[in-house]
N, C-alpha and C positions, 0 to 999 in steps of 0.2 A: 447314503447312509450317513447319519449324523456323526460328528466328531466324538461325542461322548459314547455313542454306541460302538464305534471303532475302538475307542479306549477300553470299553468294557470287554470286548472280544479279546483284545490284546492281553489284558490283565487276567482274564479267565484262562487263556492258553498258558500264560506264564505260571499262574497259580497251579494249574493242573500238572504242568511239566515238572516244576520244582517240588511241589507237595506230593504229587503222585510218585515221582522218582525216589524221593526220600522215604516215603511210606513203603514202597516196594523193597528198598534197601534194608530198612529196619526189620521188616517181616522176614526177608531172606536171611538176615543176620541172626534173628531169633531162631529160625528153623534149623540153621546149621550149628548154633552153639547153645541153644536153649537158654540164652541170657539176653536181656534187653541191652541195647547199646547205651553208652553214656548219653544222658539227655543233653548235656551241654554241647557236645559235638553236633548232634542232630539239630538243635536249636540254632547254633551258630551257622551251620551250612544253609539251613532254611532261610534264615534272616538275610545273610549275605547274598544268597542266590536270588531271593525275591527283590532285594533292593537294587542290585546291579542290573538285573534284567529289566526291572520296571523303569529305571532311569534311562537306560539305553533305548528301550522300546518306546517310552513316552517322548523322548527327544526326537527319535526318528519319525514318530507319528506327527508330532508338532511341526517338524520341518516339511513334511508332505502336505499337511493341512494348515498352513500358516494363517489363513484368514479366519477360519472357524476355531482355531485353538484358543484364542484369547477372548472369544465371545462369551459373555456371561450366560449362565443357564437361564432358560425361559421357564415359564410356569409349568409347562408340560414336563420338562426335564427335571424340575425340582420335585414334582409329584412322583415321577418314576423313581427318583433317587430315594425319596422318603419311603415309598412302598418297599423298595429293595432293602433298605436299612431295617425296616420293621420285620420283614420276613426272616432276614438273616439273623437278627437279634433273637427272635424266638427260637430259631433252629440252634443257635449257639447256646442258649440257655438249656434246651433239652439235651444237647450233646454233653455239656459240662456236667449236668446232673447225672447223666448216664455214666460219665467217667468217674464221678464220685461214688456212685453205687458199685461200680466195678472195683474201685479201690476198697470199699468195705468188704467185698468178698475175697479179694486176692491179697490185700495188704502189701502192695508193691508200689513204692513211690515213683520209680522210674516209669512204670506202666501208666500211672496216673498222669505224670507229666507228658508222656508221649501221646496219650489219649486227649489231653487238654490241647496240646499243640495241633493234633490232627483235627480236633473240633474247630479250632480257629481257622484252619485251612479250608475245611469243608464249608463252614459258614460264610467265609469270604467268597469262595467259588459260587455258592448259592446266591449271594448278593449280586454277583456279576450276571448269573443266569437270569435272575428276576429282572434285572435292569435290561438285559437284551430282549427278553420277552416283552417288557414294557415298550421298548422302542419299536419292536416288530409290530405290536398291536396298535401302537400310536397313542398310548396313554400311560 
């Protein structure tokens, strides 16, 4: 398994754990109080969680894969990354437009912010999935 594929797996797991955990917490909080939690606290915890776990995970992965960690991306890896970027960008656009349409119906700013934040997490996870599929298929 290539270093960049391992990195994509690591980041997918981190993104799903942190993003999924916070999404579950937000939904549970709404179900119990009928109010959306303050967006700043959710954003802060998501950002700090992703940054800390990403740094620790990538350092650990680089220590295990010392030789391949510093190798520049070859043409196949660049193509895989470009395809993943394109698909996740399209998905992000669709999800953001959906968030805006939801805002037009509900007129709730915190909900818009939380949906946009979730859109970013989902699009990033999708990018990692497309990357992994690209590495598995070999292109």
